[in-house]
GULOLUM-211248 format. One record per residue (C-alpha): residue number from 0; residue in three letters; chain; x, y, z. Coordinates in steps of 0.1 Angstrom, whole numbers. Last residue first. Layout:
N
{node NUM; "ALA"; "A"; {X; Y; Z}}
...
This chain:
153
{node 152; "UNK"; "A"; {321; 83; -270}}
{node 151; "UNK"; "A"; {349; 103; -288}}
{node 150; "UNK"; "A"; {336; 130; -307}}
{node 149; "UNK"; "A"; {315; 119; -335}}
{node 148; "UNK"; "A"; {330; 128; -372}}
{node 147; "UNK"; "A"; {328; 156; -400}}
{node 146; "UNK"; "A"; {358; 145; -420}}
{node 145; "UNK"; "A"; {390; 147; -414}}
{node 144; "UNK"; "A"; {418; 148; -444}}
{node 143; "UNK"; "A"; {393; 177; -452}}
{node 142; "UNK"; "A"; {402; 194; -491}}
{node 141; "UNK"; "A"; {411; 225; -506}}
{node 140; "UNK"; "A"; {390; 245; -480}}
{node 139; "UNK"; "A"; {392; 280; -495}}
{node 138; "UNK"; "A"; {403; 303; -465}}
{node 137; "UNK"; "A"; {392; 341; -462}}
{node 136; "UNK"; "A"; {399; 368; -439}}
{node 135; "UNK"; "A"; {371; 388; -431}}
{node 134; "UNK"; "A"; {368; 429; -417}}
{node 133; "UNK"; "A"; {336; 443; -403}}
{node 132; "UNK"; "A"; {301; 453; -407}}
{node 131; "UNK"; "A"; {301; 468; -443}}
{node 130; "UNK"; "A"; {327; 438; -450}}
{node 129; "UNK"; "A"; {299; 412; -449}}
{node 128; "UNK"; "A"; {279; 423; -479}}
{node 127; "UNK"; "A"; {307; 426; -502}}
{node 126; "UNK"; "A"; {320; 387; -486}}
{node 125; "UNK"; "A"; {292; 373; -502}}
{node 124; "UNK"; "A"; {299; 391; -536}}
{node 123; "UNK"; "A"; {333; 383; -537}}
{node 122; "UNK"; "A"; {329; 341; -529}}
{node 121; "UNK"; "A"; {295; 346; -555}}
{node 120; "UNK"; "A"; {324; 354; -583}}
{node 119; "UNK"; "A"; {352; 327; -568}}
{node 118; "UNK"; "A"; {322; 306; -575}}
{node 117; "UNK"; "A"; {293; 283; -569}}
{node 116; "UNK"; "A"; {300; 289; -533}}
{node 115; "UNK"; "A"; {296; 273; -497}}
{node 114; "UNK"; "A"; {298; 289; -467}}
{node 113; "UNK"; "A"; {319; 274; -431}}
{node 112; "UNK"; "A"; {320; 307; -409}}
{node 111; "UNK"; "A"; {342; 318; -382}}
{node 110; "UNK"; "A"; {329; 346; -360}}
{node 109; "UNK"; "A"; {349; 371; -331}}
{node 108; "UNK"; "A"; {380; 374; -351}}
{node 107; "UNK"; "A"; {413; 379; -328}}
{node 106; "UNK"; "A"; {409; 352; -307}}
{node 105; "UNK"; "A"; {381; 334; -291}}
{node 104; "UNK"; "A"; {351; 321; -309}}
{node 103; "UNK"; "A"; {317; 326; -324}}
{node 102; "UNK"; "A"; {307; 299; -347}}
{node 101; "UNK"; "A"; {291; 301; -378}}
{node 100; "UNK"; "A"; {274; 271; -399}}
{node 99; "UNK"; "A"; {263; 268; -435}}
{node 98; "UNK"; "A"; {263; 303; -446}}
{node 97; "UNK"; "A"; {255; 303; -486}}
{node 96; "UNK"; "A"; {218; 311; -474}}
{node 95; "UNK"; "A"; {229; 344; -456}}
{node 94; "UNK"; "A"; {202; 355; -430}}
{node 93; "UNK"; "A"; {224; 339; -400}}
{node 92; "UNK"; "A"; {257; 357; -408}}
{node 91; "UNK"; "A"; {237; 392; -413}}
{node 90; "UNK"; "A"; {222; 388; -374}}
{node 89; "UNK"; "A"; {257; 380; -365}}
{node 88; "UNK"; "A"; {267; 410; -381}}
{node 87; "UNK"; "A"; {246; 434; -363}}
{node 86; "UNK"; "A"; {249; 419; -332}}
{node 85; "UNK"; "A"; {287; 428; -334}}
{node 84; "UNK"; "A"; {286; 460; -356}}
{node 83; "UNK"; "A"; {293; 483; -323}}
{node 82; "UNK"; "A"; {330; 486; -334}}
{node 81; "UNK"; "A"; {336; 468; -363}}
{node 80; "UNK"; "A"; {329; 428; -361}}
{node 79; "UNK"; "A"; {364; 407; -369}}
{node 78; "UNK"; "A"; {350; 380; -394}}
{node 77; "UNK"; "A"; {366; 349; -403}}
{node 76; "UNK"; "A"; {354; 336; -434}}
{node 75; "UNK"; "A"; {361; 295; -437}}
{node 74; "UNK"; "A"; {353; 282; -474}}
{node 73; "UNK"; "A"; {339; 255; -492}}
{node 72; "UNK"; "A"; {340; 259; -532}}
{node 71; "UNK"; "A"; {324; 234; -555}}
{node 70; "UNK"; "A"; {283; 244; -548}}
{node 69; "UNK"; "A"; {267; 230; -574}}
{node 68; "UNK"; "A"; {245; 207; -554}}
{node 67; "UNK"; "A"; {268; 172; -561}}
{node 66; "UNK"; "A"; {298; 199; -551}}
{node 65; "UNK"; "A"; {273; 210; -514}}
{node 64; "UNK"; "A"; {271; 171; -507}}
{node 63; "UNK"; "A"; {241; 167; -486}}
{node 62; "UNK"; "A"; {240; 152; -450}}
{node 61; "UNK"; "A"; {207; 142; -439}}
{node 60; "UNK"; "A"; {191; 146; -406}}
{node 59; "UNK"; "A"; {177; 129; -369}}
{node 58; "UNK"; "A"; {180; 154; -345}}
{node 57; "UNK"; "A"; {190; 166; -309}}
{node 56; "UNK"; "A"; {201; 131; -295}}
{node 55; "UNK"; "A"; {223; 131; -268}}
{node 54; "UNK"; "A"; {196; 158; -251}}
{node 53; "UNK"; "A"; {186; 134; -221}}
{node 52; "UNK"; "A"; {155; 131; -235}}
{node 51; "UNK"; "A"; {173; 123; -274}}
{node 50; "UNK"; "A"; {193; 93; -258}}
{node 49; "UNK"; "A"; {161; 81; -230}}
{node 48; "UNK"; "A"; {141; 78; -266}}
{node 47; "UNK"; "A"; {169; 60; -283}}
{node 46; "UNK"; "A"; {171; 36; -256}}
{node 45; "UNK"; "A"; {140; 31; -254}}
{node 44; "UNK"; "A"; {132; 25; -293}}
{node 43; "UNK"; "A"; {161; -1; -288}}
{node 42; "UNK"; "A"; {143; -20; -259}}
{node 41; "UNK"; "A"; {111; -18; -279}}
{node 40; "UNK"; "A"; {129; -35; -313}}
{node 39; "UNK"; "A"; {144; -61; -292}}
{node 38; "UNK"; "A"; {186; -67; -291}}
{node 37; "UNK"; "A"; {211; -79; -304}}
{node 36; "UNK"; "A"; {231; -48; -318}}
{node 35; "UNK"; "A"; {225; -51; -353}}
{node 34; "UNK"; "A"; {188; -66; -353}}
{node 33; "UNK"; "A"; {179; -41; -329}}
{node 32; "UNK"; "A"; {192; -13; -352}}
{node 31; "UNK"; "A"; {175; -31; -381}}
{node 30; "UNK"; "A"; {142; -33; -360}}
{node 29; "UNK"; "A"; {145; 7; -352}}
{node 28; "UNK"; "A"; {151; 7; -386}}
{node 27; "UNK"; "A"; {176; 29; -402}}
{node 26; "UNK"; "A"; {171; 66; -414}}
{node 25; "UNK"; "A"; {205; 82; -394}}
{node 24; "UNK"; "A"; {227; 64; -415}}
{node 23; "UNK"; "A"; {263; 60; -404}}
{node 22; "UNK"; "A"; {253; 83; -374}}
{node 21; "UNK"; "A"; {227; 61; -366}}
{node 20; "UNK"; "A"; {251; 29; -364}}
{node 19; "UNK"; "A"; {275; 51; -341}}
{node 18; "UNK"; "A"; {247; 63; -321}}
{node 17; "UNK"; "A"; {234; 30; -310}}
{node 16; "UNK"; "A"; {275; 11; -308}}
{node 15; "UNK"; "A"; {276; 41; -283}}
{node 14; "UNK"; "A"; {246; 34; -266}}
{node 13; "UNK"; "A"; {255; 0; -263}}
{node 12; "UNK"; "A"; {285; 3; -251}}
{node 11; "UNK"; "A"; {269; 26; -222}}
{node 10; "UNK"; "A"; {274; 61; -223}}
{node 9; "UNK"; "A"; {276; 89; -195}}
{node 8; "UNK"; "A"; {307; 102; -201}}
{node 7; "UNK"; "A"; {324; 82; -172}}
{node 6; "UNK"; "A"; {306; 51; -174}}
{node 5; "UNK"; "A"; {271; 63; -159}}
{node 4; "UNK"; "A"; {238; 51; -167}}
{node 3; "UNK"; "A"; {218; 83; -185}}
{node 2; "UNK"; "A"; {195; 100; -160}}
{node 1; "UNK"; "A"; {160; 106; -179}}
{node 0; "UNK"; "A"; {147; 141; -174}}
C-alpha cells in the first residue's frame, strides 16, 4: 500500500479538495476533476488510485432521498438486547430492509439503528420484529440540522 503524504492527517490540500469535489458528485469525470484542480487527468487518476489503495476512499456511491422513494418517516431505534440475544439481534437487524444503518454503541443500549418507514403502522411492525430479542426506544427524526458530511480533512 502506497503511503499518503503526511501533514498530520495523511492528506494534502489537493487530496482534500479532490475528496470534497467527489463528495458533491461522485460521478464527476476524471477530466472535470482535473480541470477543477488545475492538474492533468493522469495525475488525478493516480491520486484517486492512491486514496482507494490507502482505504481513504472506500467506494463511489449515490445518495438517495428516502422521502422521494415513499419513506417519509426516518427514525432512530435504540436497542438493548435481552440476555443471550446479542448475536441473534445483530443478525436480525442486518436482514431488516427498513434499517439503513446500525451501529454498536456504548451505554445502556447496545445498538443504534436508523430506519426509514412509510408510516407509523410500518414502524410498529418493524419494532414488533425486534422486541422478541430486546427492548427498544424509538425517536422519530424531525429534521437534520447537520446532514451527512465529511469529517474534517
